[in-house]
Each structure stands twice: as C-alpha cells, then as structure tokens.
N, C-alpha and C positions, 0 to 999 in steps of 0.2 A: 245353447243359450246365447244371448247377445254379448258380443265381445265389446268392452269399453276400452278404448285406446287412451292411455294415460300419460301426462307429462311427469307426474310424480306420485309416489305412494308413500304414506307414513304409517307404521304400526306403533301404537302407543299402548303400554302395558297399564292396565287398571286392575289393581288387586290381583286376583287370580284369572282375570278375564282379559281378553284381547279386544281392543276397540280399533277397527280398521277404517281410517279416513282416506277416501279417495278424493283427490282434487284434480280436476280436469279444466283446462283452459281452452276455450273455443274463440270465436270471433266476437271479441268484445264482451264476454261474460265469463262467470266462473261456475263450475259445476262441482258439487260435493256429493260423494256417496258414502254412506256409513253402514257398518255392520257391527253390531255388538250382541254377541249370542245371549248374554245374560238377561237381555230385555226382549229377546225374540223380534228385534227390529232388523229388517233387511234392506239394504241397498236403496236408501231414500235418496231421490234424485231431484235436482232443481234446474234441469236444463233439457233442451229438446234436440240439439244438434251438437255434434262434436267434430273436432279436427283431428283426423287419423295421423299417426305418425309411424315409422317403422321402428321395430325393436331389434336389438341383438338377441342371438339365441338365449342368453342368460336372462334378459329381461323378459322374453316370451314365457320362460319357465316360471319367473317370478309371478307374473300376471296370472298364468295358468293355476299356480298354487293358490293365490288369493281368490280366484273365482271358484275353485274348489272348496275353500273354506266358506265362501258365501253360500254355496249349495248346502253345505253341512249345517250352517246356521239356520238356513231356511227350513230344514227338516227337523232341527233340533227343538227340544221342549224348553219352555220358559220357566225359570224358577221363580218369576214373578207371579205366576198363576194365570196370566192372560192368555186366553185361547178363544177362537171364535164362538165355541159353544157356551162359554160363560161370560160373554160380554154383558148380558143382562144384569150380572152381579157387580159390575165395575163402576167405580166412581173416580172421575179424573178432575182435578183441580188445576187449572192453568194459572200461573202467576207471571204477569208481564211486567218486568222491571225495565222502565224507560229511564235510565239513570245517566245518560251522557249529558250532564248538566250540573248545576250546583249541588245536587243531591248525591252525587257519586260517592262522597265519603261515607254515606250512611247505608249504601245498599249491601255491602259485604257483611255488615252486622246482621242485617235481615236474613241474608243467606245462611249465616251461622246459626240463627235462630231456627230456620227451617230444617237444617241438618240435625239440630238437637231434638226437633219435634218428630223426625221421621220415624224413630223406633216406635212411637206410639201409634203409627198407622196400622189399620187392619188390613186383612188380605182383601185385595181388590181395590184399595185405596192407592191412587198414584198422584203425585205432584209433578207437573211438568213446569219448569221454570225457564222462562226466556229472560236472559240478562244481557243488557246492552250498556256499556260504559266505554270510557276512553280507551281501556285495554282491549276492547273487541266486542263481538256479538257471539253469544253461546247459548246452548241449550243444556240443561241439567234435568235429571230424572230422579226422583226420590220415591222409594216405597219402604215396606217394613224391613227390607233386607239390604237396601242400598241407601246409605246415608252420607257417603263421602262427598266432598266438594270437588269432585272431578268432572269436567264438562263431558256430557254425552256427544255433543256435536259442537264444533267450532267453525263458524263461518269465516271463509277466506277474506271476505270484505266486511268493513264495519257497516252494518245496516243502519238505515235511518228508521227509528222506532215510531216516529210520527207519521211515517208514510203508510196510508191505507194498505198498500200492496204488502208491506212488510208484515203488518198484523194479520192479513189474510193468510200470508204464507205460513206464519207460525201456528195459526189455528188449524189450518190444513194439515200440517205436520202432526200436530197433537192428535187430531182426529183419526188420521190414517194409522198412526203408530200405537196409539193408546185408546181404541174405541171403548165407548162406556155407555152405559144406561143414562147416567147423570153426569153433567158437566158444570163447573163453576169456573168464573173468570174473575181474577183479582187484577186491577189496573193501577199501577204504582208510578207516580211521577209528579210533576208540577201539574197544576190545572186552574182554570178560571171559570168553570162552570159552563153555561150555554154560549158564552160569548164567542163570536166567530174568530177563527185563527187569522192572523195577520200575515203569516208566512207559511205558504204550502209549497215553497220552492225546494222540493226533496232531493233535488240534484245539487243543491247549494245550501246545506243546512246552516252554515255559519254566516248568516246575513243579518240585516239590521234590526229586525223586529224582536221584541222580548216578551210580548204578550201571547198567551196560550189559551186554547180551549181545553183540550187534554193532551198532556205530554209536551215535553221539550227535548229536542234532540239538537245539541249544538254542533255535532259533526266533529271531524277530526282537526278542524282549523280554528276552533274558538273554545278555549278551556273555561268551562264552568261560567259562561257569560249569560245563560238563559236568553240568548237571542236567536235560537235555533228555530226549526220548524215545529208546527203543532198540528193537531188533528181535530177537525170539526166533529161535533156530536152527531151531525147527520151522516158523515162519512163513517163514523164509528158504528152507528146503527146499522148501516148498509153492509159493512164488513161482517159484523156479527151475524146478521141474518143470512148473508151469502155463505157463511161457513157450513151451514147444514146442521149446526148444533144449536138446539134451544137450550139456552143457559138456564140452570135453576136460579143462578144469581149472578149479578155483576157487583163486585165489591171495589169501589173507588178508595184506594188508600192514597188520597190526594185532597186538595183543597177545593172547597166551595162547590162540590159536585152534586149535593142534594138539593135540587130545585125542581119545580114543576115543569120548567122548560126541558131540562135534561131528561127527567124521567118519562115525560110524555113522548119524547122522541125515541126512547128505547123501549117503550112499552111492549112492542111485539118481538123484541130480541131476547127477553129475560123475564122470568117470573118474579124476581125481587131485585131491588137495588139497595145496597147498603152503602152509605156515604155520610159526609158531613157538610152542612151548609156554611161552615166557618173555614178560615184559614188555619189548618191543622199544623202541628209541629212536624219537624223533619224525622223525629223518632218514629212516627207512625204506629201501625199495629205491632204487637208482640206475636211473632209468627210461630213460636214455639207452642203457645197456647191456642193459636188459631188452628194449627193442625191437630191438636188434641180435641178441642171442643168447639170449633167454629167452622172451618171451610167444608168439613164433611158432615156436619150435623143435619139431621132431618128437617129441622126448621132453620132456614137461612137467617132468620132474625137473630139467631144465637151468635152469628159473626159480629153484629153490632153490639150485642150484650157482652161478649168477651172482650171486644175492644174497649167499651166504656169500663167495665170492671177492671181491666188492666190499667187503664188511666188513673182510676181511683187508688190502685195498690202500689203503682210504680213510685219510686223515690227520685227518678230522673228529674232534674230541675226544670227541664223543658215542658214536662207534663203539667207543671204549675200554671201554664197558660190556659188550662181548662179544656173542655171538650163539649161539643154538641154532636151526637151521632144518631142516625135513625135508620130504620128498615121499612121500605115502602114495597108493597105488594101491587104489582102493575096491573093485575086484573081489574081493578077497580077504577083505573084512570080515565077510561073512556066515558064511564057514568059521571065521573067527576067533572069532565070537560063539558059533557051535555048539561049538567046542572049549572055550572058556571055560566055558560052562554045564556041559558033561561033566565037566570037571576039578574044578569047584567042587562039583558033586554028588558025584563020586567020593570027594572027600576030606572031605565033610561040612562044607564052609565056609559059615557063615551069612553072608548078605548083609546082614543087619540088625544084625550084631554088629561089635565093633571089630576092625580087622586091625592087628596090630602091624606097625610100619614102622621097625625099628631100622636106622639108617645107610642108609636108602634115599635115592637122589637125588631132590631136590625141585626144582621150578621156581618156586614161589610159597610164602610163608610165611603162615600164618594169624595175623594180627595185627589190632589195631584200625587200625593205619596203612593196611592194605590193605582196609579196610572188611569185615573177617572173610571174605574170600574164602578157599576151602579150600586146604589144602596140595595142590599139584598135583605128584603123584609121578610119577616115570618109570615107565611102564607095564610095561616088561620087569622092572625091579628090583622093583616092587611085587609082581608075580606070583611072582617068585623067592622072595620073603619069606614067602609063605604056602603055596606048593606044595612037594612033595617034589622033590628035585633032577632026577629023570628026567622028571617031569611039567612042571616049569618049563623044562627044555630043549626039550621038545616045543612048548610054548606060545611060547617065544621064537622058534623057527624058523617057526612059523606067522606071527608078527608081523613077522618079517624079510621074509616073502613080500609083506607089505603095504608096509613102509617101504623104498622103493626108493632113497631117498638120505637121508643125514643129514649134517650138518656142525656142528661145535661147537667154540668156542674153549676153551682150557684153563681159563679162569675167565669167569664171567659175573655179571651183576648180577640177583640174585633179589629181587624187591620184598619188603620186610619181613624179610629175613633179618638175623640179628645180625652185629655186627662190621662195620658199613658196607654190608652187602648183597651183597658179593662172595663167592661160593663157588666151590669147584673142581668141575668137571664130571667125573663118574665116567667111567672108561674103558668101562664096560658100559652107557653110556646108550643109549636107543633113539630119542630125539628126539620122543617122543610121550607125553603125560601121560594119567592116568586118576584118576578120584576114588576115594578109599578111605574107607570108613565109619570115623568116629571118634566116640567118645562126647562129646568136648568140643563137637562141633558141635550136639548136643542139649542139652548143659548150658548153652551160651552162646547159645541160640537167641534170647533177648530182646535181645542185644546186636548180632545180626547183621541187616542190612537184609532179608535173605531168610527170617529165621526159622531153622528147623532145616534145615541143609543136607543131613542125611541124608534127609529127607522130600522136600526139592527134588529130589535125585538120583533118587529113585524114580520121578519123572515123566519121566525121560529115556528114549528110545527103546532106548538101550543097556542100561540097567538093566532095563527091562521084558522085553527078549529074554533076559536071564539067568535071570529068575525071573517066571513068569507069574502067580502067585497073590499080586499085590500088594494 
C-alpha cells in the first residue's frame, strides 16, 4: 500500500469507536486523512503531493499500526448499512452551514435540533453537515445510530464557505463517502437573492464589502461584521452541476432567495427549490421536524410545508415577524421563460424601460437601510400590472404549474418598508419575487453598492433569455 509520511498523528476517541485524523503538511498546503470504521469511510484525502520525512524506529511502528488499522477499516462492515450494492436505497441530505458571520450564535442551536431529530431517521437516511464558524470548519454525520455532536472530520485550516472551491470540495466528499440514489442540499447563511456578490476575494475574507448573494464568510480577522466574501448564484449553479449529483431539492434557509432570477439559474441543478422571497428571521427552520417530516420526504414541497407549519406553531418572538415560503418545481421554468418572452414581445413591453407597479405586492423595499437592494415584487402581481387581463391569467397559470406550494402569514416584516416594516400579504401573492426595471435604480446608481441595478439585472440568465440582444 502507499505509505504516507506524516508530521503528526492524532487519535480521538468517539464513543466506542476510534476516529483517526491524519494531518500532513506539504509545500504550502494541508492534508487530512480520516478513518472512522463505524461509518465505513476510509482515508479521505485532499492533497496530491507530500513532503517526506524520516521516522525514528518507534514512529515507524506507530505509522505501520495506523496503516494496518486503515486496512482493517477498509475491509470491515458498516453498521450504518451503507454498501455499494444498496446505494440505490440510500438518501443523503447535505446541510451547508456558512455561519462565520453574525449568525454564528444561532447555528449550534440548529445543530442540536439536528441531533435531536436524528433518532427518527430511517435506515439508509444520512445527514452530512458542513459547519463553518469562528471556531473552525468541520463535518458531522448523523444517521439513526449516530446522533452525537462530535465532528467526523475537522479541517486544519478555517475554510472560506463562500468560495466555490470549498463548496465543491464538501459536495465531493459527501458524494464519495455517502453515495446515494437521492441527494438534497440545504444552504444556510445570509443571502440577498440574485444580486451579484461584491466581494469574491476568497483569500482575504475580512474585507470591505458587506453585501452578499448567497453566504457570508467573514474569515478569521473580522468578527461577525458581515463584510466577508459571498458566492454568486451563477457560481453556485456551476458548483452544484459539476458535483455530479442531481439534487432532488435545494433548500435555502436564508433571506430573499425565492426569485425567478435565482430559480431559473438553478433550474438544471435541482428538481425543486424551497426558499422565501422575504428577509427571514435568524431562527430559520426547525431542524428536528425537518429531519422527521421534511428533508427526506418523497415530496420536497413538504420542506416548505413543515417550515411554514412550524412558524405558525412556534412561540419564539422572532417568528412574530411572519413568513412567506414556497416550493418551486424547476421543470416548468423553461416553459415559463418562453411564455414570458412571447407575451412581452406581443405586448411591446420594453425590458429596458420602467414598468409601473401601482399597488403591487413587494417583499423588500428599496431604501438606504437595505443597502439599496431592489424592490422585490411578487412575480404574478407584477406581470398582472403590465399585461392585459387575458395574457396575465395565462402567465399566472403557467407560474402556478411551477409553484407547487406556498404559505404566507397575513402580515410579515418587509425590510425597509415604512411604518415599522410590517405589511399585509396580498391574497393574490404567488410566493416568488421578480426584478422589475425602475428608473430610480439608474438615477441612484452612485448610492447603490451594485451601481445601476437595471444593468446588473441584464447579466442574469433569466433576463438574457427574455431578450437576446443585450
């Protein structure tokens, strides 16, 4: 077998099992190899070259013993039930906690909720959790027999969770170690929908910008400032597609991610998108119930349904801010885009001119307080405002083929809205937002961190498919 030359070896006791973490330092990189027999995972590596050193006779015997244990683990059986011949029966839910930001104080509560829900998992159901916070970056694995909050793998360096390379690395690890017939992905962090990230300096996370597309990673040098790096929706779509896993769902436990711009970009990466068009509370989903009734449900729309039901039942004061959440089936989005282009052309609607939006439901207000993020208008009501009644009805029907579940409280908190921020939810809401061109976005471009929002929107895949000659 290949001999790995190590600078240090640690052996950590986890319950009655042994977790062997090998750390190797080479030329400017770190290498970690892990063996944990009770999950049938063997010698996961993240490096391609090593720097060799000489061992004393005692150290050689120790390394030989560890390699022998690795061979035994390789040939041993897994009490989690995972084996190549029954992969077709496996379901793996990946939860990606990007919490090295102002949400860091909330994430361990969600971790405890996951541990509390783990005993309800059925055979073949596995939860892989990536957790990144100020204390470091770790991976946890839960199934029906393993529910303790002990990391399966601890990374030597604190990772930047907004870096596409980090997300790709975590997805690759999950796929290789927990192959399954069905995958789900939960993305937990700050977010701003389709807006482009203003900081992608993944080598210097603690930099000046504070706006995000998905995820904020403040790095080690900026405590909870929310000025760290973020991940564009386009890069997210690329990472997920390149993982080789077609996800059954992507669940955004984050603000403002349910929009046509986000969903259309991700349409080839997942079957369903579960998200909210509003600024959600830091409490987020209740993961004990999600493990029981949501993340492994045959119908991914149950994730949104469980989330909404929990909001109605919870007594936490923060849930009094209200909720709007929906589940979108991505298979119908190409047809929706085709119809949208057809109806806009038919009615001579200029994509570069202002669209009047009188009395249209919105989910976010355009103000300095919200860093001049755009008004997030309800998609169905926005199209009804610009299309003739018959065409608007046709468009809403096509949208309803995509939005397979929606839930909304009578009132909710819309960030930046006047009068304390609480507004009434329209009875005709669709549960998904869309960008609408407005002249004020161009007029106030110098005040907005993104510049001209109308120009930024033109770079989205949704906008490009509506008008090719950009």
